C-alpha positions in Angstrom: 151.2 112.6 57.9 148.8 115.5 57.5 149.2 117.6 54.3 149.9 121.3 54.7 150.0 124.3 52.2 153.8 124.0 52.2 153.4 120.6 50.3 151.9 122.4 47.3 153.7 121.7 44.0 156.1 119.1 45.5 156.5 115.4 45.2 156.6 113.5 48.5 158.6 110.3 48.5 157.2 108.1 51.2 159.9 105.9 52.6 157.9 103.9 55.0 159.6 100.6 54.9 157.1 97.8 55.6 155.0 100.1 57.9 151.5 101.1 56.8 151.0 104.9 56.9 148.1 107.3 56.4 148.2 110.6 54.6 145.4 112.9 55.8 143.9 115.5 53.4 142.4 118.2 55.7 140.0 121.0 54.8 141.3 124.6 54.5 144.2 123.9 52.1 145.1 126.6 49.6 143.1 126.8 46.4 144.2 124.5 43.6 146.8 122.7 45.6 148.6 119.8 43.8 150.9 117.2 45.3 152.7 114.2 43.9 153.5 111.0 45.8 156.0 108.1 45.2 155.9 105.1 47.4 159.4 103.9 48.2 158.5 101.4 51.0 156.4 98.3 50.9 153.8 99.1 53.5 150.4 100.4 52.4 149.9 104.1 52.0 146.2 105.2 52.5 144.8 108.6 51.9 142.2 109.8 54.5 139.7 112.6 54.0 139.3 115.0 56.9 136.5 117.4 56.2 137.2 116.8 52.5 136.2 114.5 49.7 138.7 112.4 47.8 137.5 111.0 44.5 139.1 108.0 42.8 137.4 105.3 40.7 139.5 102.5 42.2 140.6 103.1 45.8 142.5 105.4 48.2 145.8 103.5 48.5 148.9 103.7 46.4 149.3 100.5 44.4 152.6 99.5 45.9 156.3 100.1 46.0 157.7 102.5 43.3 154.2 103.5 42.1 153.1 107.1 41.9 150.0 109.1 42.5 149.0 112.8 42.3 146.5 114.7 44.4 144.8 117.8 43.0 142.1 120.1 44.4 139.1 121.3 42.5 139.4 125.1 42.6 138.9 126.4 46.1 136.6 123.6 47.2 137.2 120.7 49.6 137.0 118.2 46.7 140.1 116.4 45.7 141.0 114.0 43.0 143.6 111.2 43.5 145.0 110.1 40.2 147.6 107.6 39.2 148.3 104.1 40.4 145.9 103.2 43.2 144.2 100.1 44.6 141.4 99.2 47.0 
């Protein structure tokens, strides 16, 4: 799935079953976009930067089933922060 401006201020519940999925964070999103994520399935969910930078001290995957993360943008830059429950 590739994020769009329409996702701003929403929580996306990812019901992926046992299938691994990627969430692409593209450049050009609106300024200060913020999006929450909850993992419903058991397959890995990985965030992928596309012309952007995603900062997180641990890793760019949601930790597992029923864990949550939040993606926020630094002002109008292409720098994002992935907070919450992540893993490598």
